[in-house]
PAZAPA-4460 file (N, C-alpha, C; in steps of 0.05 Angstrom, whole numbers, plus 32768, in hexadecimal, padded with zeros to 4 digits):
% residues 315
    n_x    n_y    n_z   ca_x   ca_y   ca_z    c_x    c_y    c_z   seq   type   mol
   809A   7E93   8027   8086   7EA8   8025   807E   7EAD   8008     1      M     A
   8065   7EB2   8003   805C   7EB8   7FE9   8067   7ED4   7FE1     2      E     A
   806F   7ED6   7FC7   8079   7EF0   7FBD   8064   7F05   7FC1     3      D     A
   804A   7EFE   7FBE   8034   7F11   7FC1   8034   7F1D   7FDD     4      A     A
   803A   7F0C   7FF1   803A   7F15   800D   8051   7F29   8012     5      M     A
   8067   7F24   8005   807E   7F36   8008   8078   7F50   7FFB     6      I     A
   806C   7F50   7FE3   8065   7F68   7FD6   8051   7F78   7FE7     7      D     A
   803E   7F6A   7FF3   802A   7F77   8003   8037   7F83   801C     8      E     A
   804B   7F75   8027   8059   7F80   803E   8067   7F9A   8038     9      F     A
   8073   7F9C   8020   8080   7FB5   8019   806D   7FCC   8018    10      L     A
   8055   7FC7   800E   8040   7FDC   800D   8037   7FE3   802A    11      I     A
   8033   7FCE   803A   802A   7FD2   8055   803F   7FE1   8066    12      E     A
   8058   7FDA   8061   806E   7FE7   8070   806E   8005   806A    13      A     A
   806A   800C   8051   8069   8029   804A   8053   8037   8058    14      D     A
   803C   802A   805A   8025   8036   8068   802A   8038   8086    15      E     A
   8038   8025   8092   803F   8026   80AE   8053   803C   80B4    16      M     A
   8066   8040   80A1   8079   8057   80A4   8069   8071   80A5    17      F     A
   8056   8073   8093   8046   808C   8091   8035   8090   80AA    18      E     A
   8029   807B   80B4   8019   807D   80CD   802A   8088   80E4    19      L     A
   8043   807D   80E6   8055   8086   80FB   805B   80A4   80F8    20      A     A
   8061   80AC   80DF   8067   80C8   80D9   8050   80DA   80DF    21      E     A
   8038   80D2   80D7   8020   80E2   80DC   801C   80E6   80FB    22      V     A
   8020   80D0   810A   801D   80D2   8127   8031   80E6   8133    23      G     A
   804A   80E5   812A   805E   80F7   8134   8058   8114   812C    24      L     A
   804E   8118   8114   8046   8132   810B   8030   813D   811C    25      L     A
   801D   812B   8123   8006   8134   8133   800F   813D   814F    26      N     A
   8021   812D   815B   802B   8135   8175   803A   814F   8174    27      I     A
   8049   8153   815F   8058   816C   815C   8046   8184   815B    28      D     A
   802E   8181   814F   801D   8198   814D   8009   819A   8165    29      K     A
   800E   818A   817A   7FFF   818D   8193   7FE8   817B   8197    30      G     A
   7FE4   8167   8186   7FCE   8154   818A   7FD4   8140   81A0    31      E     A
   7FC0   8130   81A8   7FC2   811E   81BE   7FDA   810B   81BC    32      S     A
   7FEA   810B   81D0   8001   80F9   81D0   7FF8   80DB   81D2    33      F     A
   7FE5   80D6   81E4   7FDC   80BA   81E8   7FD1   80AD   81CF    34      D     A
   7FBF   80BC   81C1   7FB2   80B1   81A9   7FC8   80AC   8194    35      V     A
   7FD9   80BF   818F   7FED   80BC   817A   8003   80A8   8183    36      N     A
   8008   80A7   819D   801C   8093   81A7   8014   8077   819D    37      F     A
   7FFA   8070   81A1   7FF1   8055   819A   7FF4   8050   817C    38      N     A
   7FEE   8064   816B   7FF1   8060   814E   800F   805C   8147    39      Q     A
   8020   806C   8152   803D   806A   814C   8048   804F   8156    40      I     A
   8041   8048   816F   804B   8030   817A   8042   8017   816A    41      F     A
   8029   8017   8163   801F   8000   8153   802E   7FFE   8138    42      R     A
   8034   8015   812C   8043   8015   8113   805E   8009   8117    43      S     A
   806C   8012   812B   8087   8008   8131   8086   7FEA   8137    44      F     A
   8073   7FE2   8147   8070   7FC6   8150   806A   7FB4   8138    45      H     A
   8057   7FBD   8127   8050   7FAD   8110   8067   7FAA   80FC    46      N     A
   8076   7FC0   80F9   808E   7FBE   80E7   80A2   7FAB   80F2    47      L     A
   80A7   7FAC   810C   80BA   7F99   8118   80B1   7F7C   8114    48      K     A
   8097   7F77   811A   808C   7F5C   8117   808D   7F52   80FA    49      G     A
   8086   7F63   80E8   8086   7F5B   80CB   80A2   7F56   80C2    50      A     A
   80B5   7F67   80CA   80D1   7F63   80C2   80DB   7F48   80CC    51      A     A
   80D3   7F41   80E5   80DB   7F27   80EF   80CF   7F10   80DF    52      G     A
   80B6   7F14   80D8   80A7   7EFF   80C9   80B5   7EFA   80AE    53      M     A
   80BF   7F0F   80A1   80CB   7F0C   8087   80EA   7F09   8088    54      F     A
   80F5   7F06   80A0   8111   7F01   80A2   8122   7F1A   809D    55      G     A
   8117   7F32   80A0   8127   7F4A   809C   8133   7F52   80B6    56      L     A
   8149   7F46   80BD   8155   7F48   80D8   815E   7F65   80DE    57      E     A
   816B   7F72   80CA   8174   7F8D   80CF   815E   7FA0   80D5    58      L     A
   8148   7F9E   80C6   8131   7FAF   80CA   8123   7FA8   80E5    59      L     A
   8122   7F8E   80EB   8115   7F86   8104   8125   7F91   811C    60      Q     A
   8140   7F8F   811B   8150   7F99   8130   814D   7FB8   8133    61      E     A
   814D   7FC5   811D   8149   7FE3   811D   812F   7FEA   812A    62      H     A
   8119   7FDD   8121   80FF   7FE4   812A   80FB   7FDC   8148    63      M     A
   8108   7FC7   8150   8107   7FBF   816D   8113   7FD5   817E    64      H     A
   812A   7FE0   8176   8136   7FF5   8186   8125   800F   8186    65      K     A
   811A   8015   816E   810A   802D   816C   80F0   802A   817C    66      V     A
   80E4   8013   817A   80CB   800E   818A   80D0   8010   81A8    67      E     A
   80E7   8004   81B1   80ED   8005   81CD   80F1   8022   81D7    68      T     A
   8100   8031   81C7   8104   804D   81CE   80EA   805D   81CF    69      L     A
   80D9   8058   81BB   80C0   8067   81BA   80AE   805F   81D1    70      F     A
   80AE   8046   81D8   809D   803C   81EE   80A5   804A   8208    71      E     A
   80BF   8052   820B   80C8   805F   8223   80BC   807A   8227    72      S     A
   80AF   8085   8213   80A2   80A0   8215   8086   809E   8221    73      T     A
   807C   8085   8223   8060   8081   822C   805B   808C   8248    74      R     A
   806D   8086   825A   8069   808E   8276   806D   80AC   8279    75      D     A
   807E   80B8   8269   8083   80D5   826A   806A   80E4   825F    76      I     A
   805E   80D8   824A   8046   80E4   823F   804B   80FC   822D    77      G     A
   8064   80FF   8223   806A   8114   8211   8084   810D   8202    78      K     A
   808A   811C   81ED   80A1   8117   81DD   80AC   8132   81D4    79      I     A
   80C6   8136   81D5   80D2   814F   81CE   80D5   8152   81AF    80      S     A
   80DA   816A   81A6   80DD   816F   8189   80F6   8160   817F    81      K     A
   810B   815F   818F   8123   8150   8187   811D   8132   8184    82      K     A
   810C   8128   8196   8105   810B   8195   80F3   8106   817D    83      E     A
   80E1   8118   8176   80D1   8116   815F   80E2   8114   8146    84      I     A
   80F6   8126   8144   8109   8125   812E   8118   810B   812D    85      D     A
   8120   8100   8144   812E   80E7   8145   811D   80D0   813A    86      F     A
   8104   80CF   8142   80F3   80B9   8139   80EC   80BC   811B    87      F     A
   80E9   80D4   8111   80E5   80D8   80F5   80FD   80CF   80E5    88      L     A
   8115   80D5   80EF   812D   80CB   80E3   812E   80AC   80E3    89      D     A
   8125   80A1   80FA   8126   8084   80FC   8113   8076   80E8    90      A     A
   80FD   8083   80E2   80EA   8079   80CE   80F7   807A   80B2    91      V     A
   8105   8090   80AC   8113   8092   8092   8128   807C   8090    92      D     A
   8136   8077   80A5   814B   8062   80A5   813E   8047   80A0    93      V     A
   8127   8042   80AD   8119   8028   80A9   8111   8025   808B    94      A     A
   8109   803A   807F   8102   803A   8062   811B   8032   8052    95      R     A
   8132   803E   8059   814B   8038   804A   8153   801B   804E    96      D     A
   8150   8011   8067   8157   7FF5   806C   8146   7FE3   805B    97      I     A
   812D   7FE9   8059   811A   7FD8   8049   8121   7FD9   802C    98      L     A
   812D   7FEF   8023   8135   7FF1   8007   8150   7FE4   8002    99      K     A
   815E   7FDB   8017   8178   7FCF   8015   818F   7FE3   8013   100      G     A
   818A   7FFB   801B   819E   8010   801A   81AF   8010   8033   101      E     A
   81C8   8019   8030   81DA   801C   8048   81D0   8033   8059   102      D     A
   81D1   802F   8073   81C7   8044   8085   81DD   804A   809A   103      V     A
   81DD   8063   80A2   81F0   806C   80B7   81E0   807B   80CC   104      D     A
   81D5   806C   80DF   81C2   8077   80F2   81C6   8069   810D   105      F     A
   81CB   8078   8121   81D0   806C   813C   81B7   806F   814C   106      V     A
   81AC   8058   8155   8195   8058   8167   81A0   8059   8184   107      V     A
   819A   806E   8192   81A4   8072   81AD   8198   805D   81C0   108      V     A
   81A6   8059   81D6   819C   8046   81EA   8184   8051   81F9   109      D     A
   8184   806A   81FD   816C   8077   820A   816A   8094   8200   110      K     A
   8151   809E   8200   814C   80B8   81F4   815B   80CF   8202   111      L     A
   8162   80CB   821B   8170   80E0   8229   818D   80E3   821E   112      S     A
   8196   80D0   820E   81B0   80D2   8202   81B0   80E5   81EA   113      D     A
   8198   80EC   81E0   8196   80FE   81CA   819F   811A   81D2   114      L     A
   81AC   8128   81C0   81B1   8144   81C5   8197   8153   81C2   115      D     A
   818C   815D   81D8   8172   8169   81D8   8171   8185   81CC   116      Q     A
   8188   8190   81C5   8188   81AB   81B9   8180   81A8   819B   117      E     A
   816B   81B5   8194   8161   81B4   8178   8157   81D0   8172   118      V     A
   8161   81DB   815C   8157   81F6   8154   813B   81F3   8148   119      T     A
   812A   8206   814D   810E   8204   8144   810D   8204   8125   120      L     A
   811F   8213   8118   811F   8214   80FB   8125   81F9   80EE   121      S     A
   8138   81EA   80FA   813E   81D0   80F0   8127   81BD   80F4   122      V     A
   811A   81BE   810B   8104   81AC   8111   80EC   81B2   80FE   123      H     A
   80E6   81CC   80FB   80CF   81D4   80EA   80D4   81CB   80CD   124      V     A
   80ED   81CE   80C4   80F3   81C6   80A9   80F0   81A8   80A5   125      D     A
   80F8   8198   80B9   80F5   817B   80B7   80D8   8173   80B7   126      K     A
   80C8   817F   80C9   80AC   8179   80CB   809D   8181   80B1   127      I     A
   80A5   8197   80A5   8098   81A0   808D   809D   818C   8076   128      K     A
   80B6   8183   8074   80BC   8170   805E   80AD   8156   8062   129      K     A
   80AC   814C   807A   809F   8132   8080   8081   8136   807A   130      V     A
   8075   814C   8083   8059   8151   8080   8052   8152   8062   131      K     A
   8062   8160   8052   805C   8161   8035   805E   8146   8028   132      E     A
   8072   8136   8030   8075   811B   8024   805D   810A   802C   133      A     A
   8055   810B   8045   803E   80FA   804E   8024   8102   8040   134      V     A
   801F   811D   803F   8007   8126   8033   8005   811E   8016   135      E     A
   801B   8120   8007   801B   8119   7FEB   8016   80FB   7FE8   136      H     A
   8022   80EB   7FF9   801F   80CE   7FF7   8002   80C6   7FFE   137      S     A
   7FF7   80D2   8014   7FDC   80CB   801C   7FC8   80D2   8007   138      V     A
   7FCB   80E9   7FFB   7FB8   80F2   7FE5   7FB9   80DE   7FCE   139      I     A
   7FD1   80D7   7FC6   7FD4   80C4   7FB0   7FC8   80A9   7FB5   140      N     A
   7FCC   80A0   7FCE   7FC2   8085   7FD5   7FA4   8084   7FD8   141      K     A
   7F98   8099   7FE2   7F7C   8099   7FE8   7F6B   809F   7FCF   142      N     A
   7F76   80AC   7FBB   7F68   80B2   7FA3   7F6C   809D   7F8E   143      T     A
   7F57   808F   7F85   7F5B   807A   7F71   7F68   8084   7F58   144      P     A
   7F79   8073   7F4D   7F88   807A   7F34   7F7E   8068   7F1D   145      L     A
   7F76   8075   7F07   7F6B   8067   7EF0   7F7E   806C   7ED8   146      V     A
   7F86   8056   7ECA   7F95   8058   7EB1   7F81   8055   7E9A   147      F     A
   7F83   8066   7E86   7F72   8064   7E6E   7F84   8063   7E55   148      I     A
   7F7F   8050   7E44   7F90   804E   7E2B   7F7E   8049   7E13   149      V     A
   7F84   805A   7DFF   7F76   8058   7DE5   7F88   8067   7DD0   150      D     A
   7F8A   805C   7DB8   7F9B   8069   7DA5   7F8E   8083   7D9A   151      D     A
   7F75   8087   7DA1   7F67   80A0   7D9A   7F69   80B3   7DB3   152      E     A
   7F79   80C8   7DB0   7F7E   80DA   7DC7   7F64   80E7   7DD1   153      E     A
   7F51   80EC   7DBE   7F38   80F9   7DC6   7F28   80E7   7DD9   154      E     A
   7F28   80CD   7DD5   7F1A   80BB   7DE7   7F26   80BB   7E02   155      I     A
   7F41   80BB   7E03   7F4F   80BC   7E1D   7F48   80D6   7E2C   156      V     A
   7F46   80EC   7E1E   7F40   8106   7E2B   7F23   8106   7E36   157      E     A
   7F11   80FB   7E26   7EF4   80FB   7E2F   7EF1   80EA   7E48   158      I     A
   7EFD   80D1   7E47   7EFA   80C0   7E5E   7F09   80CB   7E77   159      L     A
   7F20   80D7   7E72   7F2F   80E3   7E88   7F1F   80F9   7E96   160      S     A
   7F13   810A   7E86   7F03   8120   7E91   7EEC   8115   7EA1   161      F     A
   7EDE   8100   7E97   7EC7   80F5   7EA4   7ECF   80E9   7EC0   162      A     A
   7EE6   80DB   7EC1   7EEE   80CE   7EDA   7EFB   80E2   7EED   163      L     A
   7F09   80F6   7EE3   7F14   810A   7EF4   7EFE   811A   7F02   164      E     A
   7EE7   811E   7EF4   7ED0   812C   7F00   7EC4   811C   7F17   165      S     A
   7ECB   8102   7F19   7EC2   80F1   7F2F   7ED6   80F0   7F46   166      E     A
   7EEC   80FF   7F42   7F00   8100   7F57   7F17   80ED   7F55   167      G     A
   7F19   80DE   7F3E   7F2E   80CB   7F3A   7F47   80D9   7F2F   168      Y     A
   7F5F   80CE   7F35   7F77   80D6   7F27   7F77   80C5   7F0D   169      R     A
   7F7E   80D1   7EF7   7F7E   80C4   7EDD   7F98   80C8   7ECE   170      V     A
   7FA2   80B3   7EC2   7FB9   80B5   7EAF   7FB0   80A9   7E95   171      K     A
   7FB4   80B9   7E7F   7FAC   80B0   7E65   7FC3   80A8   7E53   172      G     A
   7FBF   8095   7E42   7FD4   808B   7E30   7FC8   8086   7E14   173      Y     A
   7FD9   8089   7E00   7FD1   8083   7DE5   7FDD   806A   7DDB   174      T     A
   7FED   805C   7DEB   7FF7   8042   7DE5   7FFC   8032   7DFE   175      N     A
   7FFA   8018   7DFC   7FFC   8007   7E14   8018   8004   7E1F   176      G     A
   802D   8008   7E0F   8048   8005   7E19   804E   801A   7E2F   177      H     A
   8045   8032   7E2B   8049   8047   7E3F   803B   8040   7E59   178      D     A
   8023   8035   7E56   8013   802D   7E6E   8022   8018   7E7E   179      L     A
   802D   8004   7E71   803B   7FEE   7E7E   8052   7FF9   7E8E   180      V     A
   8060   800D   7E83   8077   8018   7E91   8070   8027   7EAB   181      E     A
   8056   802E   7EAD   804D   803D   7EC5   803F   802C   7EDA   182      D     A
   803F   8011   7ED7   8030   8000   7EE8   8039   8001   7F05   183      L     A
   8052   800B   7F0A   805B   800E   7F26   804A   8021   7F36   184      E     A
   803B   8032   7F28   8029   8045   7F36   8010   8037   7F42   185      E     A
   800C   801E   7F3B   7FF7   800E   7F47   7FDB   801A   7F42   186      D     A
   7FD2   801B   7F29   7FB7   8025   7F24   7FA1   8014   7F30   187      P     A
   7F8A   8020   7F35   7F73   8012   7F41   7F61   8007   7F2B   188      D     A
   7F65   8010   7F12   7F54   8008   7EFC   7F62   800F   7EE1   189      L     A
   7F5F   7FFE   7ECD   7F68   8004   7EB2   7F51   8002   7E9F   190      I     A
   7F4D   8018   7E8F   7F3A   8018   7E7A   7F49   8017   7E60   191      L     A
   7F43   8005   7E4E   7F53   8002   7E36   7F42   7FFC   7E1D   192      S     A
   7F49   8008   7E07   7F3E   8001   7DED   7F48   7FE5   7DE6   193      D     A
   7F39   7FD7   7DD5   7F42   7FBC   7DCD   7F54   7FBD   7DB5   194      I     A
   7F4B   7FCB   7DA0   7F5A   7FCC   7D87   7F6D   7FE5   7D87   195      K     A
   7F87   7FDF   7D8B   7F9B   7FF4   7D8A   7FB3   7FEA   7D7C   196      M     A
   7FC3   7FFC   7D6E   7FDB   7FF3   7D61   7FF1   7FEC   7D75   197      P     A
   8005   7FDE   7D6C   801C   7FD7   7D7D   8015   7FC1   7D91   198      E     A
   8004   7FC9   7DA4   7FFB   7FB5   7DB9   7FDD   7FB9   7DBD   199      I     A
   7FCE   7FA4   7DB6   7FB1   7FA6   7DB9   7FA8   7FA2   7DD6   200      D     A
   7F8E   7FA6   7DDB   7F84   7FA5   7DF6   7F88   7F8A   7E03   201      G     A
   7F84   7F74   7DF5   7F87   7F5A   7E01   7FA4   7F54   7E08   202      L     A
   7FB6   7F5B   7DF7   7FD2   7F57   7DFE   7FDB   7F68   7E15   203      K     A
   7FD0   7F81   7E16   7FD5   7F93   7E2D   7FCB   7F87   7E47   204      L     A
   7FB3   7F7B   7E46   7FA7   7F6F   7E5D   7FB9   7F59   7E68   205      L     A
   7FC4   7F48   7E56   7FD5   7F32   7E5E   7FEF   7F3D   7E6B   206      K     A
   7FFA   7F52   7E5F   8013   7F5D   7E6A   800E   7F6A   7E86   207      E     A
   7FF8   7F78   7E89   7FF1   7F85   7EA2   7FED   7F70   7EB8   208      V     A
   7FDD   7F5B   7EB2   7FD7   7F47   7EC6   7FEE   7F34   7ECB   209      H     A
   8002   7F34   7EBA   801A   7F24   7EC0   8029   7F31   7ED6   210      A     A
   8026   7F4C   7EDA   8034   7F5B   7EEE   8021   7F60   7F06   211      V     A
   8009   7F69   7F01   7FF5   7F6F   7F16   7FDA   7F61   7F0F   212      H     A
   7FD8   7F48   7F16   7FC0   7F38   7F0E   7FA6   7F42   7F1A   213      P     A
   7FA7   7F53   7F2F   7F8F   7F5B   7F3D   7F82   7F74   7F32   214      E     A
   7F92   7F84   7F22   7F87   7F9E   7F19   7F6F   7F9A   7F07   215      I     A
   7F58   7FA6   7F0D   7F41   7FA3   7EFB   7F46   7FB0   7EE0   216      P     A
   7F3B   7FA3   7ECB   7F41   7FAB   7EB0   7F26   7FAB   7EA1   217      F     A
   7F1F   7FC2   7E96   7F06   7FC5   7E87   7F0C   7FCD   7E6A   218      I     A
   7F00   7FBF   7E57   7F04   7FC6   7E3B   7EEE   7FD7   7E30   219      F     A
   7EF5   7FE7   7E1C   7EE0   7FF5   7E0C   7EE8   7FF3   7DEF   220      F     A
   7ED3   7FF1   7DDE   7ED8   7FEE   7DC1   7EBF   7FF3   7DB2   221      S     A
   7EC2   7FF9   7D98   7EAB   7FFE   7D87   7E9E   7FE4   7D7F   222      G     A
   7EAC   7FCE   7D81   7EA1   7FB4   7D79   7EAF   7F9E   7D89   223      F     A
   7EA0   7F90   7D9A   7EAB   7F7C   7DAB   7E9F   7F61   7DA3   224      I     A
   7EAF   7F4E   7D99   7EA5   7F34   7D91   7EA4   7F22   7DA9   225      T     A
   7E94   7F0D   7DA7   7E91   7EFA   7DBC   7EAC   7EEC   7DC2   226      K     A
   7EBB   7EE6   7DAD   7ED5   7ED9   7DB0   7EE8   7EEA   7DC0   227      E     A
   7EEA   7F04   7DB9   7EFB   7F17   7DC8   7EF3   7F19   7DE5   228      V     A
   7ED9   7F1B   7DE9   7ECE   7F1E   7E04   7ED5   7F06   7E15   229      M     A
   7ED1   7EED   7E0A   7ED7   7ED5   7E1A   7EF5   7ED3   7E20   230      M     A
   7F05   7ED9   7E0C   7F22   7ED8   7E11   7F2B   7EED   7E26   231      E     A
   7F20   7F04   7E24   7F26   7F1A   7E37   7F1E   7F12   7E53   232      S     A
   7F07   7F07   7E56   7EFD   7EFE   7E70   7F10   7EE8   7E7C   233      L     A
   7F19   7ED7   7E6B   7F2B   7EC1   7E74   7F45   7ECC   7E7F   234      S     A
   7F4D   7EE4   7E76   7F66   7EF0   7E7F   7F61   7F05   7E94   235      Y     A
   7F48   7F07   7E9E   7F43   7F18   7EB5   7F36   7F33   7EB0   236      G     A
   7F2C   7F38   7E97   7F1D   7F51   7E92   7F04   7F51   7EA3   237      A     A
   7EFC   7F68   7EAD   7EE5   7F6A   7EBF   7ECD   7F78   7EB3   238      Q     A
   7ECF   7F82   7E9B   7EB8   7F90   7E8F   7EBE   7F99   7E73   239      G     A
   7EA8   7FA1   7E65   7EAB   7FAB   7E49   7E98   7FC2   7E45   240      F     A
   7EA1   7FD6   7E36   7E92   7FED   7E2F   7E92   7FF0   7E11   241      L     A
   7E7A   7FF5   7E06   7E78   7FF9   7DE9   7E79   8017   7DE2   242      E     A
   7E86   801D   7DCC   7E86   8039   7DC1   7E6D   803C   7DB0   243      K     A
   7E61   8054   7DB0   7E68   806B   7DC0   7E64   8066   7DDE   244      P     A
   7E76   8070   7DEE   7E77   806A   7E0A   7E63   807B   7E1A   245      I     A
   7E54   806D   7E2B   7E42   807B   7E3E   7E52   8082   7E56   246      D     A
   7E58   809C   7E59   7E6A   80A5   7E6F   7E5F   80A0   7E8A   247      L     A
   7E45   80A1   7E8E   7E3A   809C   7EA8   7E3D   807E   7EAF   248      E     A
   7E3B   806D   7E9B   7E3F   8050   7E9F   7E5C   804B   7EA6   249      Y     A
   7E6E   8059   7E99   7E8B   8057   7E9E   7E91   805D   7EBC   250      V     A
   7E85   8073   7EC5   7E89   807B   7EE1   7E7F   8065   7EF4   251      K     A
   7E68   805A   7EEF   7E5D   8045   7F00   7E6F   802C   7F00   252      K     A
   7E78   8024   7EE8   7E89   800C   7EE6   7EA4   8011   7EF4   253      M     A
   7EAE   8029   7EF1   7EC8   802F   7EFD   7EC5   802F   7F1C   254      A     A
   7EB0   803A   7F26   7EAC   803B   7F43   7EA9   801F   7F4E   255      R     A
   7E9A   800E   7F40   7E96   7FF2   7F4A   7EB0   7FE2   7F49   256      L     A
   7EBF   7FE5   7F33   7ED8   7FD6   7F30   7EED   7FDE   7F45   257      A     A
   7EEF   7FF8   7F49   7F02   8003   7F5C   7EFB   7FFB   7F79   258      I     A
   7EE1   7FFD   7F80   7ED8   7FF5   7F9B   7EDE   7FD7   7FA0   259      N     A
   7ED9   7FC6   7F8D   7EDF   7FAA   7F90   7EFD   7FA5   7F94   260      R     A
   7F0D   7FB3   7F83   7F29   7FAF   7F84   7F35   7FB8   7F9F   261      Y     A
   7F2C   7FCF   7FA8   7F36   7FDA   7FC2   7F2C   7FC9   7FDA   262      R     A
   7F14   7FBF   7FD7   7F0A   7FAD   7FED   7F1A   7F94   7FEF   263      S     A
   7F22   7F89   7FD8   7F32   7F71   7FD8   7F4E   7F77   7FE3   264      K     A
   7F59   7F8E   7FDD   7F73   7F96   7FE8   7F72   7F99   8006   265      K     A
   7F5B   7FA4   800F   7F57   7FA8   802C   7F56   7F8D   803A   266      L     A
   7F49   7F7A   802E   7F47   7F5F   8039   7F63   7F53   803B   267      L     A
   7F73   7F56   8025   7F8E   7F4C   8025   7F9F   7F59   803B   268      E     A
   7F9B   7F73   803E   7FAA   7F81   8052   7FA3   7F77   806E   269      K     A
   7F89   7F72   8073   7F81   7F69   808D   7F8D   7F4D   8093   270      S     A
   7F8E   7F3C   8080   7F9A   7F21   8084   7FB7   7F24   808A   271      I     A
   7FC5   7F35   807C   7FE2   7F39   8080   7FE7   7F45   809C   272      D     A
   7FD6   7F57   80A5   7FDA   7F62   80C0   7FD7   7F4C   80D4   273      Y     A
   7FC4   7F3A   80D0   7FC1   7F23   80E3   7FDB   7F13   80E3   274      I     A
   7FE6   7F0E   80CB   7FFE   7EFE   80C9   8015   7F0B   80D8   275      M     A
   8018   7F26   80D4   802E   7F34   80E1   802B   7F32   80FF   276      Y     A
   8013   7F35   8109   800F   7F35   8126   8012   7F19   8132   277      Q     A
   800C   7F04   8121   800D   7EE9   812B   8029   7EE0   8133   278      F     A
   803D   7EEB   8126   8059   7EE3   812D   805F   7EE9   814A   279      S     A
   8057   7F00   8153   805B   7F07   8170   8049   7EF6   8182   280      D     A
   8030   7EF3   817A   801D   7EE4   818A   8025   7EC7   818D   281      L     A
   802E   7EBB   8177   8036   7E9F   8177   804D   7E9A   818A   282      D     A
   8060   7EAD   818B   8076   7EAA   819D   806D   7EAB   81BA   283      K     A
   805A   7EBE   81C0   804F   7EC1   81DB   8040   7EA7   81E3   284      Y     A
   8030   7E9D   81D1   8020   7E85   81D8   8033   7E6D   81DD   285      L     A
   8048   7E6B   81CD   805B   7E55   81D0   8069   7E57   81EC   286      E     A
   8071   7E6F   81F3   807F   7E73   820C   806C   7E6F   8224   287      E     A
   8052   7E74   821F   803E   7E72   8235   8033   7E55   8237   288      S     A
   803C   7E44   8226   8033   7E28   8227   8016   7E24   821D   289      G     A
   800B   7E37   820E   7FF0   7E35   8205   7FEF   7E29   81E9   290      K     A
   7FF8   7E0F   81E8   7FFB   7E02   81CE   7FE1   7DFD   81C0   291      E     A
   7FCB   7DF8   81CF   7FB1   7DF3   81C2   7FA7   7E0C   81B4   292      N     A
   7FA9   7E23   81C1   7FA1   7E3D   81B5   7FB3   7E42   819C   293      V     A
   7FCC   7E3D   819F   7FDF   7E41   818A   7FD8   7E31   8171   294      R     A
   7FD2   7E17   8175   7FCB   7E06   815F   7FB1   7E0F   8151   295      R     A
   7F9D   7E17   8162   7F84   7E1F   8158   7F87   7E38   8146   296      T     A
   7F96   7E4B   814F   7F9B   7E64   8140   7FAA   7E5E   8126   297      L     A
   7FBD   7E4C   8127   7FCC   7E44   810F   7FB9   7E37   80FA   298      K     A
   7FA8   7E26   8104   7F95   7E19   80F2   7F82   7E2D   80E5   299      T     A
   7F78   7E40   80F5   7F66   7E55   80EA   7F75   7E66   80D5   300      E     A
   7F8E   7E6D   80DB   7F9D   7E7C   80C8   7FA2   7E6D   80AE   301      L     A
   7FA8   7E54   80B0   7FAC   7E43   8098   7F92   7E42   8087   302      E     A
   7F7B   7E41   8094   7F62   7E41   8085   7F5E   7E5C   8077   303      I     A
   7F64   7E72   8085   7F61   7E8D   8079   7F73   7E8F   8061   304      I     A
   7F8C   7E87   8064   7FA0   7E89   804E   7F98   7E77   8036   305      L     A
   7F8D   7E60   803C   7F84   7E4E   8027   7F6C   7E5A   8017   306      E     A
   7F5A   7E67   8026   7F43   7E75   801A   7F4D   7E8C   8008   307      Q     A
   7F61   7E9B   8012   7F6B   7EB1   8002   7F78   7EA6   7FE8   308      R     A
   7F86   7E90   7FEB   7F92   7E84   7FD3   7F7D   7E7C   7FBF   309      K     A
   7F67   7E6F   7FC9   7F51   7E67   7FB7   7F44   7E7F   7FA9   310      N     A
   7F41   7E95   7FB8   7F35   7EAD   7FAC   7F46   7EB8   7F96   311      L     A
   7F61   7EB8   7F9A   7F73   7EC2   7F86   7F72   7EB0   7F6D   312      K     A
   7F71   7E96   7F71   7F6F   7E84   7F5A   7F55   7E86   7F4B   313      N     A
   7F40   7E8E   7F59   7F26   7E90   7F4C   7F22   7EAA   7F3E   314      A     A
   7F33   7EBE   7F44   7F31   7ED9   7F38   7F38   7ED8   7F1A   315      A     A
***
């Protein structure tokens, strides 16, 4: 498996955990069981399939048991508060398994084995904590994050204010080393001065793209030479802004770069979802003797993956 696919799976797994939690929260507050059942079940099923695809046997076994138990609620058409708490705990355990942590959690054979006595205060406290965690995560993921770096603090403040007024989350830096340390936050765009002490813009670009080659990078400077521009483009820079900076133009460039970046991530996500689902479908087709359909689907998937590889190499 490509390392990039594994990294993408870790991101997708976190989103599937959240989808399951949101569905359980919705049922708890009285929303449609059927609608939320489908969302939760798909999340559990996709996690199980993806875990199998990547050889994560412990996670696959855990999610298989959880999925089976949750599916048993379909005919009943409802789920108790104790069962909601159980499945929320099961999601937390799945997260821990994915992190490689030791877990101590018993998945019951059937939901009727659960102790159905649950105090309302305990349940409300659990739901409140999960809701706060999900809301914080959803807000952070849906709002684009922009990193800005310039050794002149005033420039950072001006650009930050301009982009925050557009609804973006912004983190400002006066040196590139601090920015590199924060790359785990996965920014949607980096705006950087070219001439800076310690680590200049071009060196920063190389360091960033060595870790996250897809992140769009836009330079700004009082004087941009043709040589610097060509070298920057060869390392993946996507745009240039001259000082004094036109803030309206900055907003337009930021919006375009972020939209392209997020669209590409969505395409990657869609391909990975297909791959996750194919593991289950391939097994079914093999058992059903539909070898021609199986071969055709495999060929189409190989073409899609080859095209994705070519797009990455062309970027």
